[in-house]
C-alpha positions in Angstrom: 13.4 -3.0 -12.6 15.9 -0.3 -11.9 18.4 0.7 -14.6 21.8 1.4 -13.1 23.8 3.5 -15.5 27.2 4.0 -13.7 29.1 3.2 -10.6 28.2 6.4 -8.8 24.5 5.9 -9.3 24.9 2.3 -8.2 26.8 3.3 -5.0 24.2 6.0 -4.1 21.3 3.6 -4.8 22.8 0.8 -2.7 23.6 3.1 0.2 20.0 4.5 0.1 18.3 1.1 -0.2 20.4 -1.0 2.1 21.7 1.3 4.8 25.3 1.5 5.8 25.7 -1.9 7.4 24.4 -3.9 4.5 26.1 -1.6 2.0 29.5 -2.5 3.3 28.9 -6.1 2.3 27.2 -5.4 -1.0 28.3 -7.3 -4.1 29.1 -5.5 -7.5 26.1 -4.9 -9.7 27.3 -7.5 -12.2 27.1 -10.2 -9.5 23.7 -9.0 -8.3 22.0 -9.3 -11.8 19.9 -6.3 -12.9 21.1 -3.6 -15.3 24.7 -2.7 -16.0 25.5 -0.1 -18.6 22.1 -0.4 -20.2 22.1 -4.3 -20.5 20.7 -6.9 -18.2 23.5 -8.7 -16.3 23.6 -12.4 -15.8 23.9 -13.2 -12.0 26.0 -16.3 -12.7 28.1 -14.7 -15.4 31.8 -15.2 -14.7 33.6 -13.6 -17.7 35.8 -11.7 -15.2 36.7 -14.8 -13.2 35.4 -13.3 -9.9 33.5 -16.5 -9.1 36.5 -18.8 -9.7 37.2 -20.9 -6.5 34.8 -18.7 -4.5 31.9 -19.7 -2.3 28.9 -17.4 -2.5 25.1 -17.1 -2.4 23.4 -14.2 -4.2 19.7 -13.9 -4.3 18.6 -11.6 -7.2 14.8 -11.9 -7.0 12.8 -10.5 -5.4 14.4 -7.2 -4.9 14.9 -5.6 -1.5 11.8 -3.8 -0.3 9.5 -5.6 -2.7 5.9 -6.4 -1.6 5.4 -10.2 -1.8 2.6 -12.6 -1.2 2.7 -16.2 0.0 4.2 -18.4 -2.8 6.6 -15.8 -4.1 9.5 -17.0 -6.2 13.1 -16.5 -5.3 16.0 -16.8 -7.8 19.7 -16.3 -7.7 23.1 -17.8 -8.2 25.4 -19.7 -5.9 28.5 -21.8 -5.5 28.3 -23.7 -2.2 29.4 -26.9 -0.5 27.6 -29.8 -2.1 25.6 -27.2 -4.1 23.3 -26.8 -1.0 21.6 -23.4 -0.5 19.6 -22.9 2.7 16.8 -20.3 3.2 14.5 -19.0 5.9 11.8 -16.3 6.0 11.7 -14.3 9.2 8.7 -12.3 10.5 9.0 -8.8 11.9 9.4 -10.3 15.4 12.1 -12.7 14.2 9.9 -15.8 14.2 10.7 -18.2 11.4 7.7 -18.3 9.0 9.2 -20.8 6.5 12.5 -22.4 5.8 14.0 -24.9 3.4 16.8 -25.7 1.0 17.5 -25.9 -2.7 20.4 -26.7 -5.1 22.6 -24.2 -6.8 26.2 -24.3 -8.1 28.9 -26.4 -6.5 32.4 -27.8 -7.2 31.9 -27.4 -10.9 31.2 -23.7 -10.7 28.4 -21.2 -10.3 24.8 -22.3 -10.9 21.3 -20.8 -10.8 18.9 -21.6 -8.0 15.2 -20.9 -7.5 12.5 -21.8 -5.0 9.0 -20.8 -3.8 8.3 -19.4 -0.3 4.9 -20.2 1.2 4.1 -18.3 4.5 1.2 -17.1 6.5 0.8 -13.7 8.2 -2.2 -11.8 9.5 -1.1 -8.3 8.6 1.3 -6.6 6.2 4.8 -6.4 7.8 8.5 -6.1 7.1 10.2 -9.5 7.1 13.6 -10.7 6.1 14.5 -13.5 3.6 17.9 -15.0 4.4 19.4 -17.2 1.6 22.7 -18.7 2.7 25.2 -21.6 2.7 26.2 -23.5 5.8 29.9 -23.4 6.9 31.2 -27.0 6.8 34.7 -25.8 7.9 33.7 -24.6 11.3 35.0 -21.1 10.6 38.2 -21.9 8.7 38.8 -19.8 5.5 36.4 -17.4 3.8 32.9 -17.3 5.4 30.1 -18.8 3.3 27.8 -16.5 1.3 24.6 -14.9 2.6 22.0 -12.6 1.2 19.5 -10.9 3.5 16.6 -9.2 1.8 14.1 -7.0 3.6 10.6 -7.6 2.1 7.1 -6.4 2.8 5.1 -9.5 3.6 1.5 -9.2 2.6 -1.2 -11.5 4.0 
């Protein structure tokens, strides 16, 4: 676990880990979970009201760049249409290795989600886990949430 002490450290770390494109869409550390000002943050904590009336999907585990094996656990927080959270694991070549859905938060507010990802690869490789909500409005309003995590997939 990485301890993030201040906003400057967080900004530099996110930029280094995620690259410029993903950094531009990064969420604040309090929403991501992890460490804020020396204390572990709750991914679904809404003391500041940021999640009120908002649709989002934030995967907090595993962390970007983590080495994982088949059956790894994913956890996070969401608020989505009918509480539905979709996911898919992509191989280096873009092939879908696994996919599914789970339940998170919905109309009543943010809620935790978790699921297990089974997959099969012959060699270690970079893959991407996408955790997202479908858009029932066909593009009207704020786009639904999406987290994309680069992971090292081990056989």
